[in-house]
N, CA and C atoms as a LAMMPS dump frame, in Angstrom:
ITEM: TIMESTEP
0
ITEM: NUMBER OF ATOMS
507
ITEM: BOX BOUNDS ff ff ff
-5.0000000000000000e+02 5.0000000000000000e+02
-5.0000000000000000e+02 5.0000000000000000e+02
-5.0000000000000000e+02 5.0000000000000000e+02
ITEM: ATOMS id mol type element x y z
1 1 1 N 66.175 -30.783 188.516
2 1 2 C 64.477 -31.231 188.535
3 1 3 C 64.476 -32.132 188.789
4 2 1 N 63.354 -32.209 190.203
5 2 2 C 63.535 -33.804 191.344
6 2 3 C 61.866 -34.398 190.286
7 3 1 N 62.502 -35.469 190.208
8 3 2 C 61.478 -36.624 189.557
9 3 3 C 60.292 -36.698 190.368
10 4 1 N 59.461 -36.935 189.873
11 4 2 C 57.731 -36.788 190.267
12 4 3 C 57.489 -38.107 190.672
13 5 1 N 57.012 -38.21 191.897
14 5 2 C 56.434 -39.827 192.741
15 5 3 C 54.905 -39.778 192.311
16 6 1 N 54.307 -40.161 191.171
17 6 2 C 53.02 -40.526 190.863
18 6 3 C 52.078 -41.164 191.986
19 7 1 N 51.173 -41.18 192.289
20 7 2 C 50.451 -42.363 192.797
21 7 3 C 50.294 -43.797 192.519
22 8 1 N 49.818 -44.41 193.262
23 8 2 C 49.753 -45.634 192.945
24 8 3 C 50.654 -47.236 193.303
25 9 1 N 50.587 -48.022 193.317
26 9 2 C 51.454 -49.001 193.595
27 9 3 C 52.313 -49.312 192.575
28 10 1 N 52.222 -49.251 191.2
29 10 2 C 53.854 -49.594 190.275
30 10 3 C 54.024 -48.333 190.16
31 11 1 N 53.337 -47.144 190.237
32 11 2 C 54.244 -45.883 189.783
33 11 3 C 54.821 -45.62 190.991
34 12 1 N 55.008 -46.445 192.325
35 12 2 C 55.722 -46.372 193.736
36 12 3 C 56.769 -47.354 193.884
37 13 1 N 56.81 -48.59 192.893
38 13 2 C 57.88 -49.146 192.654
39 13 3 C 58.277 -49.281 192.055
40 14 1 N 58.21 -48.005 190.436
41 14 2 C 59.052 -47.793 189.509
42 14 3 C 60.12 -47.152 190.225
43 15 1 N 59.378 -46.222 190.808
44 15 2 C 59.913 -44.931 191.376
45 15 3 C 60.854 -45.306 192.294
46 16 1 N 60.756 -45.927 193.152
47 16 2 C 61.764 -46.565 194.249
48 16 3 C 62.917 -47.656 193.906
49 17 1 N 62.427 -47.878 192.481
50 17 2 C 63.432 -48.265 192.08
51 17 3 C 64.559 -47.874 190.695
52 18 1 N 64.044 -46.601 190.611
53 18 2 C 64.301 -45.285 189.579
54 18 3 C 64.978 -44.306 190.365
55 19 1 N 64.572 -44.108 191.382
56 19 2 C 65.056 -42.699 191.721
57 19 3 C 65.91 -42.699 193.009
58 20 1 N 66.87 -42.032 192.925
59 20 2 C 67.365 -41.853 194.406
60 20 3 C 67.634 -40.19 194.677
61 21 1 N 68.362 -40.278 196.004
62 21 2 C 68.887 -39.165 196.222
63 21 3 C 67.638 -38.112 196.47
64 22 1 N 66.295 -38.897 196.991
65 22 2 C 65.259 -37.906 196.908
66 22 3 C 64.364 -37.659 195.606
67 23 1 N 64.402 -38.275 194.851
68 23 2 C 64.218 -38.059 193.388
69 23 3 C 65.272 -37.175 192.797
70 24 1 N 66.156 -36.98 193.063
71 24 2 C 66.899 -35.309 192.46
72 24 3 C 67.667 -36.412 190.979
73 25 1 N 67.691 -37.517 191.263
74 25 2 C 68.22 -38.161 190.126
75 25 3 C 67.879 -39.554 189.799
76 26 1 N 67.894 -40.086 188.324
77 26 2 C 67.144 -41.33 187.926
78 26 3 C 68.377 -42.583 187.744
79 27 1 N 68.159 -43.751 188.07
80 27 2 C 68.75 -44.775 188.521
81 27 3 C 67.967 -45.702 186.636
82 28 1 N 69.32 -45.884 185.977
83 28 2 C 67.941 -46.441 184.681
84 28 3 C 68.684 -48.014 185.402
85 29 1 N 67.705 -49.198 185.317
86 29 2 C 68.103 -50.387 185.842
87 29 3 C 68.601 -50.985 184.744
88 30 1 N 69.35 -52.594 185.044
89 30 2 C 70.121 -53.397 183.924
90 30 3 C 69.392 -54.584 183.748
91 31 1 N 69.792 -55.378 183.311
92 31 2 C 68.021 -56.578 182.786
93 31 3 C 67.908 -57.463 183.943
94 32 1 N 69.277 -57.492 184.46
95 32 2 C 68.659 -58.285 185.93
96 32 3 C 67.79 -57.189 186.694
97 33 1 N 67.906 -55.992 186.998
98 33 2 C 67.426 -55.313 188.208
99 33 3 C 66.27 -54.881 187.394
100 34 1 N 65.991 -54.762 185.539
101 34 2 C 64.621 -54.346 185.206
102 34 3 C 63.704 -55.639 185.417
103 35 1 N 64.124 -57.36 185.081
104 35 2 C 63.544 -58.4 185.717
105 35 3 C 62.623 -58.627 186.849
106 36 1 N 63.312 -58.069 187.741
107 36 2 C 63.185 -57.893 189.217
108 36 3 C 62.218 -57.298 189.08
109 37 1 N 61.793 -55.842 188.794
110 37 2 C 61.195 -54.81 188.673
111 37 3 C 59.896 -55.347 187.751
112 38 1 N 59.925 -55.961 186.759
113 38 2 C 58.211 -56.426 186.424
114 38 3 C 58.015 -57.439 187.584
115 39 1 N 58.949 -58.642 187.816
116 39 2 C 58.159 -59.269 188.584
117 39 3 C 57.315 -58.736 189.706
118 40 1 N 58.077 -57.473 190.286
119 40 2 C 56.844 -57.046 191.285
120 40 3 C 56.157 -56.665 191.168
121 41 1 N 56.387 -55.489 190.124
122 41 2 C 54.972 -55.054 189.474
123 41 3 C 53.814 -56.143 189.239
124 42 1 N 54.552 -57.448 188.485
125 42 2 C 53.23 -58.481 188.302
126 42 3 C 52.635 -59.088 189.33
127 43 1 N 53.518 -59.196 190.459
128 43 2 C 53.055 -59.744 191.873
129 43 3 C 52.062 -58.449 192.769
130 44 1 N 52.009 -57.356 192.267
131 44 2 C 51.441 -56.672 192.668
132 44 3 C 50.307 -56.523 192.585
133 45 1 N 50.104 -57.368 191.807
134 45 2 C 48.179 -57.544 191.22
135 45 3 C 47.512 -55.97 190.951
136 46 1 N 48.281 -54.875 190.481
137 46 2 C 47.567 -53.44 190.411
138 46 3 C 48.499 -53.439 188.862
139 47 1 N 47.514 -52.31 188.477
140 47 2 C 47.624 -51.892 187.467
141 47 3 C 47.49 -50.082 187.125
142 48 1 N 49.079 -49.772 186.237
143 48 2 C 48.629 -48.202 186.171
144 48 3 C 48.192 -47.765 184.877
145 49 1 N 48.379 -46.302 184.468
146 49 2 C 47.648 -46.046 183.229
147 49 3 C 48.666 -46.17 182.296
148 50 1 N 50.422 -46.181 182.252
149 50 2 C 51.097 -46.582 181.096
150 50 3 C 52.571 -46.891 181.927
151 51 1 N 52.92 -47.872 181.297
152 51 2 C 54.896 -48.304 181.178
153 51 3 C 55.358 -48.297 180.173
154 52 1 N 56.361 -47.275 180.224
155 52 2 C 56.77 -47.502 178.968
156 52 3 C 58.53 -47.743 179.698
157 53 1 N 59.259 -48.568 178.863
158 53 2 C 60.642 -48.912 179.101
159 53 3 C 61.175 -49.299 177.963
160 54 1 N 62.089 -48.173 177.454
161 54 2 C 63.347 -48.449 176.814
162 54 3 C 64.457 -48.472 176.872
163 55 1 N 65.254 -49.258 175.996
164 55 2 C 66.296 -50.46 175.664
165 55 3 C 67.168 -49.571 175.898
166 56 1 N 68.655 -49.565 176.292
167 56 2 C 69.778 -48.821 175.635
168 56 3 C 71.036 -49.67 176.09
169 57 1 N 71.806 -49.452 174.99
170 57 2 C 73.712 -49.902 175.234
171 57 3 C 74.092 -48.932 174.909
172 58 1 N 74.99 -49.35 176.226
173 58 2 C 76.402 -48.281 176.2
174 58 3 C 77.521 -48.778 176.089
175 59 1 N 78.684 -48.648 175.689
176 59 2 C 79.986 -49.187 175.537
177 59 3 C 81.137 -48.176 176.538
178 60 1 N 81.414 -47.951 177.522
179 60 2 C 82.293 -47.102 177.745
180 60 3 C 83.899 -46.987 177.558
181 61 1 N 84.213 -48.249 177.08
182 61 2 C 85.233 -48.222 176.32
183 61 3 C 85.245 -47.18 174.719
184 62 1 N 84.102 -47.56 174.006
185 62 2 C 84.134 -46.368 172.65
186 62 3 C 83.553 -45 172.802
187 63 1 N 83.081 -45.121 174.343
188 63 2 C 81.876 -43.683 174.797
189 63 3 C 81.034 -43.38 173.892
190 64 1 N 80.109 -44.823 173.634
191 64 2 C 78.859 -44.756 172.385
192 64 3 C 77.973 -45.215 173.626
193 65 1 N 76.875 -44.505 172.833
194 65 2 C 75.566 -45.512 172.928
195 65 3 C 74.611 -45.565 172.194
196 66 1 N 73.49 -46.301 172.378
197 66 2 C 72.465 -46.709 171.511
198 66 3 C 71.238 -46.723 172.061
199 67 1 N 70.054 -45.486 171.557
200 67 2 C 68.405 -46.1 171.773
201 67 3 C 67.884 -46.775 171.039
202 68 1 N 66.981 -48.203 171.553
203 68 2 C 66.555 -49.048 170.889
204 68 3 C 65.223 -48.427 171.323
205 69 1 N 64.383 -47.547 170.42
206 69 2 C 63.291 -47.115 170.483
207 69 3 C 62.13 -47.616 169.691
208 70 1 N 62.938 -48.943 168.968
209 70 2 C 61.795 -49.971 168.174
210 70 3 C 61.864 -51.078 168.884
211 71 1 N 62.258 -51.024 169.996
212 71 2 C 62.329 -51.936 170.712
213 71 3 C 61.435 -52.04 172.276
214 72 1 N 61.232 -50.53 172.059
215 72 2 C 60.722 -50.126 173.697
216 72 3 C 58.938 -50.66 173.78
217 73 1 N 58.857 -50.874 174.979
218 73 2 C 57.602 -51.45 175.539
219 73 3 C 57.03 -50.531 176.372
220 74 1 N 55.704 -50.294 175.433
221 74 2 C 54.906 -49.192 176.032
222 74 3 C 53.262 -50.175 176.181
223 75 1 N 52.755 -50.345 177.405
224 75 2 C 52.058 -50.6 177.696
225 75 3 C 50.818 -49.277 178.467
226 76 1 N 49.802 -49.893 177.564
227 76 2 C 48.725 -48.324 178.183
228 76 3 C 47.055 -49.228 178.157
229 77 1 N 46.829 -48.671 179.76
230 77 2 C 45.685 -48.857 180.434
231 77 3 C 44.161 -47.814 179.808
232 78 1 N 43.16 -48.334 179.195
233 78 2 C 42.17 -47.262 178.711
234 78 3 C 41.002 -48.167 179.84
235 79 1 N 40.095 -47.143 179.631
236 79 2 C 38.578 -47.816 180.072
237 79 3 C 37.817 -48.469 179.76
238 80 1 N 37.992 -48.76 178.145
239 80 2 C 37.688 -49.558 177.142
240 80 3 C 38.597 -49.457 175.762
241 81 1 N 37.941 -50.712 175.329
242 81 2 C 39.032 -50.63 173.973
243 81 3 C 38.416 -51.522 172.87
244 82 1 N 38.295 -51.291 171.872
245 82 2 C 37.706 -52.846 171.192
246 82 3 C 39.38 -53.843 170.247
247 83 1 N 38.999 -54.849 169.78
248 83 2 C 39.722 -55.31 169.052
249 83 3 C 40.415 -54.668 168.15
250 84 1 N 39.791 -53.599 167.223
251 84 2 C 40.336 -52.743 166.172
252 84 3 C 41.651 -52.04 166.721
253 85 1 N 40.736 -51.743 168.122
254 85 2 C 42.064 -50.4 168.569
255 85 3 C 43.165 -50.88 168.886
256 86 1 N 43.081 -52.092 169.705
257 86 2 C 44.479 -53.079 169.403
258 86 3 C 45.754 -52.896 168.523
259 87 1 N 44.991 -53.327 167.078
260 87 2 C 45.465 -53.06 166.166
261 87 3 C 46.052 -51.93 165.662
262 88 1 N 45.092 -51.175 165.551
263 88 2 C 45.467 -49.503 165.446
264 88 3 C 46.758 -49.38 165.947
265 89 1 N 46.514 -49.173 167.074
266 89 2 C 47.64 -48.709 168.453
267 89 3 C 48.643 -49.369 167.691
268 90 1 N 48.597 -50.911 167.572
269 90 2 C 50.271 -51.34 167.273
270 90 3 C 50.586 -50.694 166.37
271 91 1 N 49.773 -50.616 165.307
272 91 2 C 49.86 -50.218 163.937
273 91 3 C 50.734 -48.826 163.766
274 92 1 N 50.129 -48.165 165.181
275 92 2 C 50.413 -46.352 164.643
276 92 3 C 51.78 -46.855 165.664
277 93 1 N 52.179 -47.284 166.681
278 93 2 C 53.539 -47.342 167.701
279 93 3 C 54.528 -48.192 166.243
280 94 1 N 54.107 -48.786 165.691
281 94 2 C 55.153 -49.311 164.442
282 94 3 C 55.701 -48.237 163.955
283 95 1 N 54.556 -47.368 163.386
284 95 2 C 55.232 -46.452 162.15
285 95 3 C 54.854 -45.105 162.924
286 96 1 N 55.587 -44.767 163.484
287 96 2 C 55.563 -43.118 164.354
288 96 3 C 55.714 -42.02 163.186
289 97 1 N 55.148 -40.869 163.204
290 97 2 C 55.147 -39.955 162.173
291 97 3 C 56.886 -39.492 162.354
292 98 1 N 57.04 -39.376 163.313
293 98 2 C 58.653 -38.474 163.634
294 98 3 C 59.633 -39.662 163.11
295 99 1 N 59.311 -40.309 162.939
296 99 2 C 60.889 -41.583 162.95
297 99 3 C 60.386 -42.956 162.351
298 100 1 N 60.876 -43.637 161.5
299 100 2 C 60.978 -44.704 160.186
300 100 3 C 61.302 -45.858 161.225
301 101 1 N 60.925 -46.619 161.494
302 101 2 C 60.899 -48.256 162.183
303 101 3 C 62.2 -48.936 161.301
304 102 1 N 63.022 -49.975 161.964
305 102 2 C 63.072 -50.621 160.528
306 102 3 C 62.92 -51.694 161.767
307 103 1 N 61.854 -52.351 162.235
308 103 2 C 61.309 -53.507 162.55
309 103 3 C 59.792 -53.222 162.164
310 104 1 N 59.067 -54.385 161.418
311 104 2 C 58.036 -54.576 160.997
312 104 3 C 57.257 -55.951 160.996
313 105 1 N 57.575 -56.202 162.45
314 105 2 C 56.807 -57.44 162.601
315 105 3 C 55.755 -57.031 163.897
316 106 1 N 54.49 -57.737 163.079
317 106 2 C 53.495 -57.612 164.141
318 106 3 C 53.168 -58.139 165.309
319 107 1 N 53.925 -59.187 165.163
320 107 2 C 53.857 -60.214 166.233
321 107 3 C 54.46 -59.448 167.271
322 108 1 N 55.8 -59.002 167.056
323 108 2 C 56.531 -58.339 168.045
324 108 3 C 55.792 -57.294 168.781
325 109 1 N 54.93 -56.546 167.598
326 109 2 C 54.145 -55.244 167.985
327 109 3 C 53.785 -55.917 169.113
328 110 1 N 52.643 -56.807 168.658
329 110 2 C 51.509 -57.332 170.182
330 110 3 C 52.477 -57.542 171.419
331 111 1 N 53.62 -57.808 171.424
332 111 2 C 54.532 -57.835 172.465
333 111 3 C 54.774 -56.378 173.005
334 112 1 N 55.164 -55.939 172.57
335 112 2 C 55.761 -54.256 172.857
336 112 3 C 54.72 -53.495 173.447
337 113 1 N 53.362 -53.112 172.413
338 113 2 C 52.523 -52.448 172.688
339 113 3 C 51.17 -53.11 172.836
340 114 1 N 50.932 -53.3 174.246
341 114 2 C 49.668 -53.863 174.37
342 114 3 C 48.647 -52.678 174.905
343 115 1 N 47.462 -52.911 174.822
344 115 2 C 46.926 -52.124 175.777
345 115 3 C 45.656 -53.172 176.613
346 116 1 N 45.525 -52.57 177.719
347 116 2 C 44.151 -53.353 178.401
348 116 3 C 43.51 -52.732 178.986
349 117 1 N 42.372 -53.146 179.679
350 117 2 C 41.644 -52.675 180.333
351 117 3 C 42.102 -51.79 181.778
352 118 1 N 41.304 -50.622 182.446
353 118 2 C 41.569 -50.298 183.193
354 118 3 C 41.402 -51.109 184.381
355 119 1 N 40.404 -52.025 184.54
356 119 2 C 39.974 -53.022 185.538
357 119 3 C 40.488 -54.216 185.708
358 120 1 N 41.285 -54.549 184.686
359 120 2 C 41.239 -55.881 183.926
360 120 3 C 42.933 -56.197 184.508
361 121 1 N 43.342 -56.756 185.768
362 121 2 C 44.813 -56.952 185.476
363 121 3 C 45.22 -58.055 184.982
364 122 1 N 44.399 -59.078 185.327
365 122 2 C 44.874 -60.591 184.464
366 122 3 C 45.603 -60.043 183.127
367 123 1 N 44.763 -59.735 182.226
368 123 2 C 46.027 -59.279 180.847
369 123 3 C 47.152 -58.474 181.126
370 124 1 N 47.208 -57.71 182.067
371 124 2 C 48.279 -56.748 182.193
372 124 3 C 49.429 -57.364 182.882
373 125 1 N 48.924 -58.4 183.318
374 125 2 C 50.283 -59.34 184.239
375 125 3 C 50.533 -59.904 183.214
376 126 1 N 49.769 -60.913 182.355
377 126 2 C 50.477 -61.379 180.924
378 126 3 C 51.335 -60.76 180.109
379 127 1 N 50.629 -59.78 179.956
380 127 2 C 51.613 -58.825 178.848
381 127 3 C 52.952 -58.036 179.245
382 128 1 N 52.896 -58.183 180.768
383 128 2 C 54.494 -57.846 181.611
384 128 3 C 54.719 -59.444 180.982
385 129 1 N 54.452 -60.086 181.453
386 129 2 C 55.163 -61.343 181.512
387 129 3 C 56.074 -61.751 180.037
388 130 1 N 54.737 -61.57 179.039
389 130 2 C 55.12 -61.657 177.729
390 130 3 C 56.319 -61.13 177.392
391 131 1 N 56.325 -59.673 177.682
392 131 2 C 57.406 -58.467 177.675
393 131 3 C 58.88 -59.169 178.279
394 132 1 N 58.982 -59.548 179.575
395 132 2 C 60.062 -59.891 180.009
396 132 3 C 60.586 -61.133 179.269
397 133 1 N 59.615 -62.204 179.028
398 133 2 C 60.281 -63.447 177.851
399 133 3 C 60.572 -62.97 176.806
400 134 1 N 60.127 -61.733 176.276
401 134 2 C 60.388 -61.537 174.779
402 134 3 C 61.939 -60.885 174.818
403 135 1 N 62.803 -60.641 175.623
404 135 2 C 63.637 -60.308 176.221
405 135 3 C 65.008 -61.036 175.857
406 136 1 N 64.613 -62.206 176.094
407 136 2 C 65.71 -63.692 175.609
408 136 3 C 65.958 -63.052 174.079
409 137 1 N 64.92 -63.084 173.916
410 137 2 C 65.272 -63.423 171.967
411 137 3 C 65.585 -61.733 171.526
412 138 1 N 64.543 -60.899 172.159
413 138 2 C 65.261 -59.681 171.421
414 138 3 C 66.74 -58.642 172.21
415 139 1 N 67.298 -59.195 173.633
416 139 2 C 68.646 -58.736 173.618
417 139 3 C 69.915 -59.045 172.566
418 140 1 N 70.024 -60.505 172.166
419 140 2 C 70.786 -60.525 171.328
420 140 3 C 70.71 -60.336 169.597
421 141 1 N 69.301 -59.591 169.879
422 141 2 C 68.932 -58.971 168.466
423 141 3 C 69.983 -57.728 168.488
424 142 1 N 69.429 -56.88 169.44
425 142 2 C 69.779 -55.612 169.719
426 142 3 C 71.483 -55.468 170.007
427 143 1 N 71.798 -56.62 170.43
428 143 2 C 73.61 -56.777 170.955
429 143 3 C 73.971 -56.688 169.274
430 144 1 N 73.91 -57.656 168.023
431 144 2 C 73.737 -57.308 166.716
432 144 3 C 73.674 -56.119 166.105
433 145 1 N 73.02 -55.611 166.597
434 145 2 C 72.527 -53.932 166.26
435 145 3 C 73.837 -53.301 166.486
436 146 1 N 73.857 -53.32 168.032
437 146 2 C 75.093 -52.355 168.717
438 146 3 C 76.105 -52.841 168.273
439 147 1 N 77.08 -54.092 168.038
440 147 2 C 78.17 -54.941 167.425
441 147 3 C 78.322 -53.888 165.503
442 148 1 N 77.168 -54.281 165.044
443 148 2 C 77.021 -53.397 163.055
444 148 3 C 77.15 -51.674 163.678
445 149 1 N 76.16 -51.008 164.714
446 149 2 C 76.565 -49.95 164.257
447 149 3 C 77.391 -49.258 165.28
448 150 1 N 78.16 -49.55 166.32
449 150 2 C 79.19 -49.479 167.073
450 150 3 C 80.553 -49.703 166.464
451 151 1 N 80.368 -51.071 165.459
452 151 2 C 81.546 -51.804 164.7
453 151 3 C 82.653 -52.306 166.21
454 152 1 N 81.769 -53.188 166.881
455 152 2 C 82.495 -53.077 168.002
456 152 3 C 83.359 -54.732 167.603
457 153 1 N 84.585 -54.628 168.15
458 153 2 C 84.972 -55.768 167.913
459 153 3 C 85.263 -56.827 169.944
460 154 1 N 85.506 -57.993 169.864
461 154 2 C 85.403 -58.57 171.036
462 154 3 C 86.411 -57.767 172.198
463 155 1 N 87.223 -56.962 172.227
464 155 2 C 88.001 -56.852 173.434
465 155 3 C 87.166 -55.615 173.693
466 156 1 N 85.954 -55.02 172.924
467 156 2 C 84.928 -53.656 172.962
468 156 3 C 83.669 -54.382 174.451
469 157 1 N 83.578 -55.478 174.214
470 157 2 C 81.852 -55.861 173.996
471 157 3 C 81.769 -55.816 176.235
472 158 1 N 82.96 -56.624 176.354
473 158 2 C 82.806 -56.579 177.862
474 158 3 C 83.112 -55.24 178.784
475 159 1 N 83.173 -53.942 177.779
476 159 2 C 82.912 -52.722 178.452
477 159 3 C 81.579 -51.933 178.344
478 160 1 N 80.075 -52.877 177.811
479 160 2 C 79.397 -52.396 177.73
480 160 3 C 78.438 -53.186 178.448
481 161 1 N 76.777 -52.213 178.037
482 161 2 C 75.821 -53.018 178.62
483 161 3 C 74.457 -52.624 178.462
484 162 1 N 73.539 -53.261 178.596
485 162 2 C 72.382 -52.809 178.491
486 162 3 C 71.436 -52.402 179.541
487 163 1 N 71.063 -51.288 179.33
488 163 2 C 70.18 -50.3 180.726
489 163 3 C 68.74 -49.912 180.088
490 164 1 N 67.46 -49.705 181.272
491 164 2 C 66.568 -49.749 180.668
492 164 3 C 66.238 -48.303 181.684
493 165 1 N 65.413 -47.187 180.719
494 165 2 C 64.593 -46.239 181.251
495 165 3 C 62.968 -46.777 181.054
496 166 1 N 62.463 -46.577 182.193
497 166 2 C 61.421 -46.528 182.803
498 166 3 C 60.811 -45.61 183.101
499 167 1 N 59.183 -45.4 182.409
500 167 2 C 58.664 -44.356 183.071
501 167 3 C 56.907 -45.089 183.486
502 168 1 N 56.293 -44.38 183.911
503 168 2 C 54.887 -44.983 184.621
504 168 3 C 53.772 -43.261 184.824
505 169 1 N 53.096 -43.694 184.579
506 169 2 C 51.716 -43.142 185.008
507 169 3 C 50.724 -43.008 185.205
């Protein structure tokens, strides 16, 4: 299945960094690549309908991978919203019907699940910057989860890495 190239500056940036072989395959960026993509998006002075970034940790030695759905970043742009909409959106994202979350931190929820207005670039850029900066704190937490769930030993850690699945529309 070919990856769809959505219209818009940000969608083009994400497509160009994550699709290859004419959209036939998807590349999931590492942390270094993700930060570069976020910087390019921030510097584009544009907005898109949504961006979803899901972190993963994979360990080749153990042939295991973890999806950190509770650390997924989801920014959504709407024509309009009120402060109560933002709060209910965060709570909804933190407590989805299909799966209980292990994180119950509203402050982190404000970073991971922001809403912005379609025509307001500044809060959008701030939200992306806050997410990028939050990785400094969240990646070590995710590494601790990987160590625990995968029962990683020091000799195994060198065979693993974080990567990020990015979608936009």
